[in-house]
C-alpha positions, -999 to +999 in steps of 0.1 A: -032-495-416-001-490-437+016-520-451+054-518-453+078-534-479+090-557-451+055-568-443+049-578-479+083-595-482+076-616-451+043-628-465+059-634-499+086-656-484+058-677-468+039-680-501+071-688-520+078-715-494+044-730-500+051-730-538+086-745-531+081-777-551+070-757-581+096-730-580+134-727-582+140-705-552+157-703-518+135-680-498+166-669-479+179-653-510+146-638-521+152-602-532+132-574-549+154-574-581+147-610-589+125-616-620+096-639-614+103-661-644+138-667-632+123-682-601+104-706-623+071-688-618+043-694-644+011-674-649-010-697-627+016-694-599+015-656-602-023-656-599-020-677-568+007-655-553-012-622-559-045-638-547-028-649-514-013-614-509-047-597-515-064-621-492-038-617-465-038-579-465-076-576-472-071-558-505-099-574-526-087-575-562-070-542-562-035-555-567-046-574-598-061-543-612-031-521-604-007-546-621-030-549-651-032-511-654+006-510-655+006-534-685+036-553-673+041-589-686+051-618-663+085-621-680+092-584-671+080-585-635+102-587-604+095-595-568+099-558-561+071-550-586+047-572-567+058-557-533+055-522-546+021-528-560+008-541-527+023-512-508+009-487-533-026-502-532-026-503-494-014-467-492-043-456-514-067-474-490-053-454-461-054-420-479 
């Protein structure tokens, strides 16, 4: 099953809503260009976010591994980076 950007954004919005007290975000305005640190996200929240996405889409730890291979730091990552990583990993699974 192929996972779309919209699928991931929908799940992300739910996760960000769960993290609402910890983050500075209005999920209505959530967009791919937003940097995670600008949303108030810390490393532990990022781990939770990625874990929830992996679990929701049944991706094991492949998103963590893909992001680690890219070598991106939290302060450089955007919402779009996370979405694209999930879509890429799921596309590899379908290939």
